C-alpha positions as CSV (number, residue, x, y, z in Angstrom):
1,M,3.5,-81.3,-18.3
2,A,5.6,-79.1,-20.6
3,L,4.1,-76.1,-22.0
4,T,4.8,-77.3,-25.6
5,S,1.8,-79.3,-26.8
6,R,-0.2,-80.3,-29.7
7,I,-2.0,-76.9,-29.7
8,V,-0.9,-74.8,-32.7
9,L,-0.6,-71.0,-32.7
10,A,-2.4,-69.4,-35.6
11,S,-0.8,-65.9,-35.9
12,W,-2.0,-63.5,-38.6
13,S,-0.3,-60.3,-39.7
14,G,-1.8,-59.9,-43.2
15,R,-4.6,-57.8,-44.3
16,S,-7.4,-58.0,-47.0
17,A,-6.4,-60.2,-49.9
18,D,-3.4,-61.8,-48.4
19,V,-5.1,-62.9,-45.2
20,I,-4.8,-66.6,-46.3
21,E,-1.1,-66.3,-47.1
22,G,-0.5,-64.5,-43.7
23,F,-2.1,-67.4,-41.8
24,R,0.7,-69.6,-40.5
25,Q,0.9,-72.2,-37.8
26,Q,3.5,-73.1,-35.2
27,E,3.7,-74.7,-31.8
28,I,3.2,-72.7,-28.6
29,V,6.5,-72.7,-26.9
30,D,6.4,-69.6,-24.6
31,R,4.1,-69.1,-21.7
32,A,4.1,-65.4,-22.2
33,L,2.3,-65.7,-25.4
34,L,-0.6,-67.0,-23.4
35,G,-0.3,-64.3,-20.7
36,I,0.6,-66.8,-18.0
37,H,2.4,-65.2,-15.1
38,P,6.0,-66.4,-14.5
39,S,6.2,-68.6,-11.5
40,I,8.6,-68.9,-8.6
41,P,11.7,-70.8,-9.8
42,L,12.1,-74.6,-9.9
43,P,15.0,-75.7,-7.7
44,S,18.0,-77.0,-9.5
45,D,17.8,-80.3,-7.9
46,A,14.1,-81.0,-8.7
47,D,12.7,-83.7,-11.1
48,S,14.0,-83.0,-14.5
49,S,10.7,-83.9,-16.1
50,L,9.1,-80.9,-14.5
51,A,8.5,-77.8,-16.7
52,P,10.9,-75.0,-15.6
53,D,8.5,-72.3,-16.6
54,L,5.3,-73.7,-15.1
55,P,4.4,-75.7,-12.0
56,L,2.2,-78.7,-12.3
57,Y,-1.4,-77.7,-12.9
58,V,-3.7,-77.9,-9.8
59,P,-7.1,-78.8,-11.2
60,R,-9.7,-76.0,-10.3
61,D,-13.2,-76.5,-9.0
62,V,-14.6,-74.7,-12.1
63,D,-12.8,-77.1,-14.6
64,A,-15.7,-79.6,-14.8
65,D,-18.0,-76.6,-15.7
66,L,-15.6,-75.3,-18.3
67,Y,-15.2,-78.8,-20.0
68,A,-18.9,-79.2,-20.0
69,W,-19.3,-75.8,-21.7
70,V,-16.7,-76.7,-24.4
71,T,-18.3,-80.0,-25.0
72,A,-21.7,-78.3,-25.6
73,H,-20.1,-75.7,-27.9
74,M,-17.6,-77.7,-30.0
75,A,-20.1,-77.9,-32.9
76,S,-21.7,-74.4,-32.6
77,G,-19.0,-72.2,-31.2
78,G,-19.3,-69.6,-28.5
79,F,-17.6,-67.2,-26.3
80,L,-16.2,-68.3,-22.9
81,L,-15.1,-65.6,-20.5
82,L,-13.1,-66.3,-17.3
83,V,-13.4,-63.6,-14.8
84,G,-10.9,-63.3,-11.9
85,P,-8.4,-61.1,-10.3
86,A,-4.8,-60.9,-11.4
87,A,-2.7,-64.0,-10.6
88,S,-5.8,-66.0,-9.9
89,G,-4.9,-68.6,-12.5
90,K,-7.3,-67.5,-15.4
91,S,-4.9,-67.9,-18.2
92,R,-3.4,-71.1,-16.9
93,C,-6.9,-72.5,-16.4
94,A,-7.9,-71.5,-19.9
95,Y,-4.7,-73.0,-21.3
96,E,-5.3,-76.3,-19.8
97,L,-8.9,-76.3,-21.0
98,V,-7.7,-75.7,-24.6
99,H,-4.9,-78.2,-24.3
100,H,-7.2,-81.0,-23.1
101,M,-10.4,-80.3,-25.1
102,L,-9.2,-78.4,-28.3
103,S,-5.7,-79.6,-28.8
104,D,-6.2,-80.1,-32.5
105,W,-7.7,-76.7,-33.2
106,P,-5.6,-73.8,-34.4
107,I,-5.4,-70.8,-32.2
108,F,-5.6,-67.2,-33.4
109,M,-3.9,-64.8,-31.0
110,P,-4.6,-61.2,-32.0
111,S,-2.9,-58.4,-30.2
112,T,-5.6,-55.8,-31.2
113,A,-9.2,-55.6,-32.0
114,G,-8.3,-54.3,-35.4
115,Q,-6.7,-57.7,-36.3
116,V,-9.8,-59.5,-35.2
117,T,-12.0,-57.2,-37.3
118,D,-9.7,-57.3,-40.4
119,Y,-9.3,-61.1,-40.2
120,F,-13.0,-62.0,-40.0
121,G,-14.0,-59.1,-42.2
122,T,-12.3,-60.7,-45.2
123,D,-12.4,-64.4,-46.0
124,P,-11.2,-66.2,-42.9
125,A,-9.8,-69.8,-43.2
126,L,-12.8,-72.1,-43.4
127,D,-12.0,-74.2,-40.4
128,R,-12.7,-74.5,-36.7
129,L,-10.8,-71.9,-34.7
130,V,-10.0,-70.8,-31.1
131,V,-9.7,-67.0,-30.7
132,W,-7.5,-66.2,-27.7
133,L,-8.5,-62.8,-26.1
134,N,-6.2,-62.6,-23.0
135,E,-7.2,-59.4,-21.1
136,T,-10.4,-59.0,-23.0
137,Q,-10.9,-55.4,-22.0
138,K,-8.1,-54.4,-24.3
139,F,-10.3,-55.5,-27.2
140,L,-13.4,-53.5,-26.1
141,G,-14.1,-49.8,-25.8
142,S,-13.3,-47.0,-28.3
143,G,-12.0,-48.5,-31.5
144,G,-12.5,-52.0,-30.0
145,L,-14.7,-54.9,-31.2
146,T,-18.3,-54.2,-32.0
147,I,-21.3,-56.3,-31.3
148,E,-21.8,-57.0,-35.0
149,T,-18.4,-58.2,-35.4
150,V,-18.5,-60.8,-32.5
151,R,-22.0,-61.8,-33.7
152,R,-20.7,-62.4,-37.2
153,I,-17.9,-64.6,-35.8
154,L,-20.1,-66.6,-33.7
155,A,-22.6,-67.0,-36.6
156,L,-20.0,-68.5,-39.0
157,P,-21.0,-71.9,-40.4
158,W,-17.9,-73.4,-38.8
159,P,-17.3,-73.4,-35.1
160,V,-15.3,-70.5,-33.5
161,I,-14.7,-70.6,-29.8
162,I,-13.6,-67.3,-28.3
163,I,-11.8,-67.6,-24.9
164,G,-11.2,-64.5,-23.0
165,T,-10.0,-63.4,-19.5
166,I,-10.8,-60.2,-17.6
167,W,-10.6,-58.7,-14.2
168,P,-13.8,-58.4,-12.2
169,Q,-13.3,-54.6,-11.9
170,S,-12.9,-54.3,-15.7
171,Y,-16.0,-56.5,-16.3
172,D,-18.2,-54.4,-14.0
173,T,-16.9,-51.1,-15.4
174,L,-17.7,-52.1,-18.9
175,A,-20.9,-54.2,-18.3
176,S,-22.5,-51.5,-16.2
177,A,-21.5,-48.4,-18.2
178,S,-24.1,-45.9,-19.1
179,D,-25.7,-45.6,-22.6
180,T,-24.6,-41.9,-22.5
181,T,-20.9,-42.9,-23.0
182,P,-19.7,-41.2,-26.3
183,G,-20.4,-43.3,-29.4
184,H,-21.6,-46.8,-29.3
185,A,-18.4,-48.3,-28.0
186,T,-19.6,-48.8,-24.4
187,Q,-22.8,-50.2,-25.5
188,D,-21.1,-52.7,-27.7
189,A,-18.7,-53.6,-24.9
190,R,-21.7,-54.2,-22.4
191,E,-23.6,-56.3,-24.9
192,I,-20.6,-58.4,-25.9
193,L,-19.9,-59.1,-22.2
194,T,-23.4,-59.6,-20.9
195,M,-25.2,-61.1,-23.9
196,L,-22.7,-62.9,-26.0
197,A,-20.0,-64.1,-23.4
198,Q,-20.7,-66.9,-21.0
199,R,-19.1,-65.8,-17.7
200,K,-17.3,-68.2,-15.6
201,D,-15.7,-67.0,-12.4
202,L,-12.4,-67.9,-10.9
203,L,-12.0,-67.0,-7.2
204,P,-8.7,-65.6,-6.0
205,G,-8.2,-68.0,-3.2
206,F,-8.2,-71.9,-3.5
207,S,-11.1,-73.8,-2.0
208,A,-10.4,-76.7,0.4
209,A,-10.8,-79.2,-2.4
210,E,-8.3,-77.4,-4.5
211,L,-5.8,-77.1,-1.6
212,D,-6.2,-80.8,-1.1
213,R,-5.4,-81.4,-4.9
214,A,-2.3,-79.1,-4.5
215,D,-1.2,-81.0,-1.5
216,S,-1.3,-84.2,-3.5
217,L,1.1,-82.7,-6.1
218,A,3.4,-81.0,-3.6
219,A,5.6,-84.1,-3.2
220,R,6.3,-84.0,-7.0
221,D,6.6,-80.3,-7.5
222,P,8.7,-78.3,-4.9
223,R,7.2,-74.9,-6.0
224,I,3.7,-76.1,-5.0
225,A,5.1,-77.3,-1.7
226,E,6.7,-73.9,-1.1
227,A,3.5,-72.0,-2.0
228,L,1.4,-74.2,0.3
229,A,3.8,-73.4,3.2
230,E,3.8,-69.7,2.5
231,S,0.4,-68.9,1.1
232,A,-1.8,-66.6,3.3
233,S,-5.6,-66.8,3.1
234,H,-5.2,-69.7,0.6
235,N,-4.0,-67.4,-2.2
236,L,-1.9,-70.2,-3.7
237,A,-2.0,-68.8,-7.3
238,E,-0.7,-65.5,-6.1
239,T,2.2,-67.1,-4.2
240,L,3.1,-69.3,-7.2
241,A,3.2,-66.1,-9.3
242,A,5.6,-64.4,-6.9
243,A,2.9,-61.8,-6.1
244,P,4.1,-61.2,-2.4
245,D,7.7,-60.7,-3.6
246,L,6.6,-58.3,-6.4
247,I,4.6,-56.2,-4.0
248,S,7.4,-56.2,-1.4
249,R,10.0,-55.1,-4.0
250,W,7.8,-52.1,-4.8
251,L,6.6,-51.0,-1.4
252,N,9.8,-51.9,0.6
253,A,12.2,-50.7,-2.0
254,A,15.9,-50.4,-1.4
255,D,16.0,-48.0,-4.3
256,P,13.5,-45.2,-4.1
257,Y,14.2,-44.1,-7.7
258,G,13.3,-47.6,-8.8
259,A,10.2,-47.6,-6.8
260,A,9.3,-44.4,-8.4
261,V,9.6,-45.8,-11.8
262,I,7.3,-48.8,-10.9
263,T,4.8,-46.3,-9.5
264,A,4.9,-44.4,-12.7
265,A,4.2,-47.6,-14.7
266,V,1.4,-48.4,-12.4
267,I,-0.1,-45.0,-12.9
268,A,0.2,-45.1,-16.6
269,R,-1.5,-48.4,-16.8
270,R,-4.3,-47.4,-14.5
271,C,-4.7,-44.2,-16.6
272,G,-5.3,-46.4,-19.7
273,H,-2.0,-46.0,-21.5
274,P,-1.4,-49.1,-23.6
275,E,1.6,-51.2,-23.1
276,P,4.5,-51.3,-23.7
277,L,5.1,-48.1,-21.7
278,P,7.8,-46.1,-23.3
279,A,10.6,-44.3,-21.3
280,T,9.3,-41.1,-22.6
281,I,6.1,-41.7,-20.5
282,L,7.7,-43.4,-17.5
283,Q,10.4,-40.7,-16.8
284,P,8.3,-37.6,-16.5
285,L,5.8,-39.5,-14.3
286,A,8.5,-41.0,-12.1
287,E,9.9,-37.4,-11.6
288,G,6.5,-36.4,-10.4
289,V,6.6,-39.2,-7.8
290,L,10.0,-38.3,-6.4
291,T,10.3,-35.8,-3.5
292,R,12.1,-32.5,-4.0
293,A,15.0,-33.9,-1.8
294,Q,15.1,-37.1,-4.0
295,R,15.3,-35.0,-7.1
296,G,18.1,-33.0,-5.6
297,R,20.1,-36.2,-5.0
298,A,19.5,-37.7,-8.3
299,T,22.4,-38.4,-10.6
300,A,22.6,-37.7,-14.3
301,H,21.8,-41.5,-15.0
302,W,19.2,-41.9,-12.3
303,F,16.4,-42.9,-14.7
304,A,18.4,-45.6,-16.6
305,N,19.7,-47.0,-13.2
306,A,16.2,-46.9,-11.7
307,L,14.7,-48.7,-14.8
308,S,17.3,-51.4,-14.6
309,W,16.5,-52.0,-11.0
310,A,12.7,-52.1,-11.7
311,R,13.4,-54.7,-14.3
312,S,15.4,-56.9,-12.1
313,P,13.5,-60.2,-11.2
314,V,12.4,-60.8,-7.6
315,R,12.0,-64.6,-8.0
316,G,12.8,-66.6,-11.2
317,D,11.5,-64.6,-14.2
318,A,8.9,-62.5,-12.2
319,A,9.9,-58.8,-12.3
320,P,8.0,-55.6,-11.6
321,L,8.7,-54.3,-15.2
322,T,9.6,-56.5,-18.2
323,P,11.1,-54.9,-21.4
324,Q,9.3,-55.4,-24.7
325,A,10.7,-55.3,-28.1
326,A,9.4,-55.9,-31.7
327,T,13.0,-55.8,-32.9
328,P,15.8,-57.6,-31.1
329,G,17.9,-55.1,-29.3
330,V,15.5,-52.2,-29.7
331,V,13.3,-51.9,-26.5
332,D,9.9,-50.3,-27.2
333,G,8.9,-49.9,-23.6
334,D,8.0,-52.0,-20.5
335,Q,5.1,-54.1,-19.4
336,V,4.2,-53.7,-15.7
337,S,3.1,-56.7,-13.6
338,D,-0.7,-56.6,-13.3
339,V,-0.2,-58.0,-9.8
340,L,1.1,-54.4,-8.9
341,V,-1.7,-52.7,-10.9
342,Q,-4.3,-54.7,-9.1
343,H,-2.7,-54.1,-5.7
344,S,-2.7,-50.3,-6.3
345,T,-6.4,-50.4,-7.0
346,R,-7.1,-52.4,-3.9
347,D,-5.0,-50.7,-1.3
348,R,-5.6,-47.0,-0.8
349,T,-2.2,-46.6,0.9
350,T,-0.1,-47.6,-2.1
351,P,1.8,-44.8,-4.1
352,G,-0.2,-43.6,-7.0
353,H,-3.5,-44.9,-5.7
354,N,-5.1,-41.4,-5.9
355,I,-4.1,-40.0,-9.3
356,T,-4.1,-36.2,-9.5
357,E,-5.5,-34.2,-12.4
358,Y,-1.9,-32.8,-12.9
359,T,-0.7,-36.3,-13.5
360,W,-3.5,-37.1,-15.9
361,L,-2.8,-34.0,-18.0
362,L,1.0,-34.7,-17.9
363,L,0.3,-38.1,-19.2
364,I,-1.8,-36.8,-22.0
365,E,0.8,-34.1,-22.9
366,R,3.5,-36.8,-23.2
367,A,1.5,-39.6,-24.8
368,T,1.0,-40.2,-28.6
369,P,-2.4,-39.4,-30.1
370,R,-3.1,-43.1,-30.5
371,A,-2.4,-43.7,-26.8
372,C,-4.6,-40.8,-26.0
373,R,-7.7,-42.7,-27.3
374,S,-7.1,-45.3,-24.6
375,I,-6.4,-42.7,-22.0
376,A,-9.7,-41.0,-22.8
377,D,-11.6,-44.2,-22.4
378,A,-10.1,-44.8,-19.0
379,A,-10.7,-41.3,-17.9
380,Y,-14.4,-41.4,-18.9
381,Q,-14.9,-44.7,-17.1
382,Q,-13.7,-43.1,-13.8
383,R,-17.0,-41.3,-13.1
384,H,-15.6,-38.9,-10.5
385,I,-13.3,-37.2,-13.1
386,H,-15.1,-37.7,-16.5
387,Q,-16.8,-34.5,-16.3
388,S,-13.4,-32.7,-16.1
389,A,-11.3,-31.6,-19.0
390,I,-9.3,-34.7,-18.8
391,T,-11.5,-36.9,-21.1
392,E,-12.0,-34.0,-23.5
393,Q,-8.3,-33.1,-23.7
394,A,-7.2,-36.7,-24.4
395,T,-10.0,-37.2,-26.9
396,R,-9.2,-34.0,-28.7
397,K,-5.6,-34.8,-29.0
398,A,-6.5,-38.1,-30.7
399,A,-9.2,-36.5,-32.9
400,T,-6.9,-33.6,-34.0
401,A,-4.5,-36.3,-35.1
402,G,-7.1,-37.7,-37.5
403,N,-8.5,-40.7,-35.4
404,T,-12.1,-40.9,-36.6
405,N,-13.4,-42.7,-33.5
406,A,-11.9,-39.9,-31.3
407,M,-13.6,-37.4,-33.6
408,S,-16.9,-39.0,-33.2
409,N,-16.4,-39.2,-29.3
410,L,-15.4,-35.7,-29.1
411,G,-18.6,-34.8,-30.9
412,A,-20.5,-36.7,-28.3
413,L,-18.7,-35.0,-25.4
414,L,-19.2,-31.5,-26.7
415,G,-22.8,-32.3,-27.6
416,G,-23.4,-33.4,-24.0
417,E,-22.0,-30.0,-22.9
418,G,-24.3,-28.1,-25.1
419,Q,-21.6,-27.1,-27.7
420,T,-23.6,-28.3,-30.6
421,D,-21.9,-26.4,-33.4
422,E,-18.5,-27.8,-32.5
423,A,-20.0,-31.2,-32.0
424,E,-21.5,-31.1,-35.4
425,H,-18.2,-30.0,-36.9
426,W,-16.4,-33.2,-35.4
427,Y,-19.4,-35.5,-36.4
428,R,-19.2,-34.3,-40.0
429,Q,-15.4,-34.7,-40.1
430,A,-15.7,-38.4,-38.8
431,A,-18.7,-39.1,-40.9
432,S,-17.2,-37.8,-44.1
433,A,-14.2,-40.1,-43.4
434,G,-16.5,-43.1,-43.2
435,N,-17.0,-43.4,-39.4
436,T,-20.5,-45.1,-39.1
437,Y,-20.9,-44.1,-35.4
438,A,-20.3,-40.4,-36.4
439,M,-22.9,-40.8,-39.1
440,S,-25.4,-42.1,-36.6
441,N,-24.6,-39.4,-34.0
442,L,-24.8,-36.7,-36.7
443,G,-28.2,-38.0,-37.6
444,A,-29.3,-37.8,-34.1
445,L,-28.0,-34.3,-33.6
446,L,-29.7,-33.1,-36.8
447,R,-33.0,-34.8,-35.8
448,G,-32.9,-32.8,-32.6
449,Q,-32.5,-29.6,-34.5
450,G,-35.5,-30.4,-36.6
451,K,-33.5,-31.2,-39.8
452,T,-35.4,-34.3,-40.4
453,A,-34.5,-34.8,-44.1
454,E,-30.7,-34.6,-43.6
455,S,-30.9,-36.6,-40.4
456,E,-32.6,-39.4,-42.3
457,Q,-29.9,-39.2,-45.0
458,W,-27.1,-39.8,-42.4
459,Y,-29.0,-42.5,-40.7
460,R,-29.5,-44.4,-44.0
461,K,-25.8,-44.0,-44.8
462,A,-24.9,-45.5,-41.4
463,A,-27.4,-48.2,-41.8
464,D,-26.2,-49.0,-45.3
465,A,-22.6,-49.3,-43.8
466,G,-23.9,-51.9,-41.3
467,D,-24.5,-49.8,-38.2
468,T,-27.4,-51.6,-36.6
469,G,-27.9,-48.9,-34.1
470,A,-28.6,-46.5,-36.9
471,T,-30.9,-49.0,-38.5
472,L,-32.9,-49.0,-35.4
473,Y,-33.1,-45.2,-35.2
474,L,-34.0,-45.0,-38.8
475,G,-36.8,-47.5,-38.2
476,A,-38.2,-45.7,-35.3
477,M,-38.1,-42.5,-37.4
478,L,-39.9,-44.0,-40.3
479,L,-42.4,-45.6,-37.9
480,G,-43.0,-42.1,-36.4
481,Q,-43.8,-40.8,-39.8
482,G,-46.4,-43.6,-40.3
483,K,-44.1,-45.6,-42.8
484,S,-44.5,-48.9,-41.0
485,A,-43.7,-50.9,-44.0
486,Q,-40.3,-49.2,-44.4
487,A,-39.7,-49.3,-40.7
488,E,-40.3,-53.0,-40.8
489,Q,-37.8,-53.5,-43.6
490,W,-35.0,-51.8,-41.6
491,Y,-35.9,-53.6,-38.3
492,R,-35.7,-56.9,-40.3
493,K,-32.3,-55.9,-41.6
494,A,-30.9,-55.2,-38.1
495,A,-32.7,-58.3,-36.7
496,H,-31.1,-60.6,-39.3
497,A,-27.8,-59.1,-38.5
498,G,-28.2,-60.4,-35.0
499,D,-29.3,-57.2,-33.2
500,T,-31.5,-58.2,-30.2
501,E,-33.1,-54.8,-29.8
502,A,-34.2,-54.9,-33.5
503,M,-35.6,-58.4,-32.9
504,L,-37.6,-57.0,-30.0
505,K,-38.8,-54.0,-32.0
506,L,-39.7,-56.0,-35.0
507,G,-41.6,-58.5,-32.7
508,A,-43.5,-55.6,-31.2
509,L,-44.4,-54.1,-34.6
510,L,-45.7,-57.5,-35.9
511,E,-47.6,-57.9,-32.6
512,R,-49.4,-54.5,-33.1
513,Q,-50.2,-55.6,-36.7
514,G,-51.8,-58.9,-35.3
515,R,-49.1,-61.1,-36.9
516,M,-48.7,-63.0,-33.6
517,A,-47.0,-66.2,-34.8
518,E,-44.1,-64.3,-36.3
519,A,-43.8,-61.8,-33.6
520,E,-43.5,-64.7,-31.1
521,Q,-40.7,-66.2,-33.3
522,W,-38.7,-63.0,-33.1
523,Y,-39.3,-62.5,-29.4
524,R,-38.0,-66.1,-28.9
525,K,-35.0,-65.3,-31.0
526,A,-34.2,-62.3,-28.9
527,A,-35.0,-64.0,-25.6
528,Y,-32.6,-66.9,-26.4
529,A,-29.9,-64.3,-27.0
530,G,-30.4,-62.9,-23.5
531,K,-32.8,-60.0,-24.2
532,T,-34.8,-59.6,-21.0
533,G,-37.4,-57.4,-22.6
534,A,-38.2,-60.2,-25.1
535,M,-38.5,-62.6,-22.2
536,L,-41.1,-60.5,-20.5
537,K,-43.0,-60.1,-23.8
538,L,-43.0,-63.9,-24.1
539,E,-44.2,-64.2,-20.5
540,A,-47.2,-62.1,-21.3
541,L,-47.9,-64.1,-24.6
542,M,-47.6,-67.3,-22.9
543,K,-50.1,-66.2,-20.2
544,D,-52.6,-65.1,-23.0
545,Q,-52.2,-68.5,-24.5
546,G,-52.7,-70.3,-21.2
547,K,-49.1,-71.7,-21.1
548,I,-48.5,-70.8,-17.5
549,A,-45.5,-73.0,-16.8
550,E,-43.6,-71.6,-19.9
551,A,-44.6,-68.0,-18.9
552,A,-43.1,-68.7,-15.4
553,Q,-39.9,-70.0,-17.1
554,F,-39.5,-66.7,-19.1
555,N,-40.1,-64.8,-15.9
556,R,-37.4,-66.7,-14.0
557,N,-34.8,-66.3,-16.7
558,A,-35.4,-62.5,-17.0
559,A,-35.1,-62.2,-13.3
560,N,-31.9,-64.3,-13.3
561,I,-30.4,-61.8,-15.7
562,M,-31.7,-58.6,-14.1
563,Q,-31.1,-59.8,-10.5
564,T,-34.3,-58.2,-9.4
565,P,-34.7,-57.9,-5.6
566,A,-38.1,-59.6,-5.9
567,M,-36.4,-62.6,-7.2
568,S,-33.8,-62.9,-4.5
569,G,-34.1,-66.7,-4.3
570,L,-32.7,-67.0,-7.9
571,E,-29.0,-67.8,-8.4
572,D,-26.5,-65.0,-9.1
573,G,-27.3,-63.3,-12.4
574,H,-23.8,-64.1,-13.7
575,R,-24.3,-67.9,-13.3
576,K,-27.1,-69.5,-15.3
577,T,-28.9,-72.5,-13.7
578,A,-28.9,-75.8,-15.5
579,E,-32.5,-75.1,-16.5
580,A,-31.7,-71.7,-17.8
581,E,-28.7,-72.9,-19.7
582,Q,-30.8,-75.5,-21.4
583,W,-33.4,-73.0,-22.2
584,Y,-30.7,-70.5,-23.4
585,R,-29.5,-72.8,-26.1
586,K,-32.9,-73.9,-27.4
587,P,-33.1,-73.3,-31.3
588,V,-35.7,-71.5,-33.1
589,D,-36.5,-71.2,-36.8
590,I,-36.7,-67.6,-38.1
591,P,-38.2,-66.5,-41.4
592,D,-35.6,-65.4,-43.9
593,D,-37.8,-63.0,-45.8
């Protein structure tokens, strides 16, 4: 099967009023657009009907589950997230799914979270749509997608299916991050991944059944035959993606300078620098990798020669570094193979596995303020270093350049260190520029100082701007003042916006007032969205009503999500049972007033 298909690519580069004019369609003709790794080359004497850029697709065990999910969500939309290591076949698997199930749906392939927010924040085309978020972690975190944006997309009156891919390490980091992370970005990322996305795992190795299917295709496609003969530990997808060759080029390098450039790229990527990686970043990092003797032997053109070597393919089109350019002939930087990045995280003996504080600081010094925002996120997520000056320095560089998200995050970092005066300064800067996170954080800071009136003002501004977190805080503040009617109004606003915590709090408020029927409705709405606290509330309510079987069902689903030790007999929390999946989709009518 050739890569070109009936699928259309909906790319959008417009903003605001010109969004419809900027929405254009064309056939997908490049596997790189989808993020599919280049494969080992097709022999010249092979069947001419085979696609030169992709081997025949080996059906995966998870395909039936994926097809069933799409079938169930074609009318309502949803978020499907494929989780697996680099070169495990996630993107190819997702492409085949879309090709067979959604071939007449347009595909929107944004490159940044801002493009997603801008497009759906205006008047998006009134049509079913696939949103392709390859490497979903790039769309989350500071300046990334908010929970409100994703909820709004999934609540549109026409179906939108979001399909994303992510590494297990990235998923775990974002899904388990603490609420103390600066701003609301980490909370948003965690809730998007764990509450809105349906996780489906793709294992790195092929099962016996998958290997049998590969064997049946080997006679037709010599690449599959070669991979079957060479694969170790059944890692067929990695072999097809030339992973062993890429790793060998790096670790058994004939050119130590070229290897240093590859190591520099891997370090930059692991430190959160966005791709493409410019030469102004790669060269100083590579110099730090070289030994004193290697520096002494380097020629005047060592870096250019090393970069050229690192870009040389190992098999077919697979290369350690791949130059990227927005304008033909003008290289913006390089993309490093994620096979190498992943290998660096797995193997402690690889160059650059342990990144020194000096290297982090050198990267921050050379990076642009915009890149520093991503570097700060990566530094903070690595718990053993986030207390150091690294996160603060990267955040401060971005904040000083005018990035309002960085200003808000810097305020949170400084506030956590007890530097409340400077924290307030940065919060006010960002809040005055319209950053809702900063408004909410400033409200919290002022509330802690006893400045209740001004605190409430900032909470109201943030809530009016659509920050559901601030809406919750405002509701709690008003409730503490005995203004339950006003608190209820704000809880309702956040609940109708899709915030599950607001649904839970509204339900609790209604329950205390004896309005049990409506409280139950809101508990159910939150529970069906994955809120375990609401499930446990419903368990208690059902017991009080004598509905023991339904109470047990809520308990099972809460335990399935929380993976509590007491419920060790339940299935993995990332995989809902058929019973839970049916229950999860159960509709409920919620009052609009």
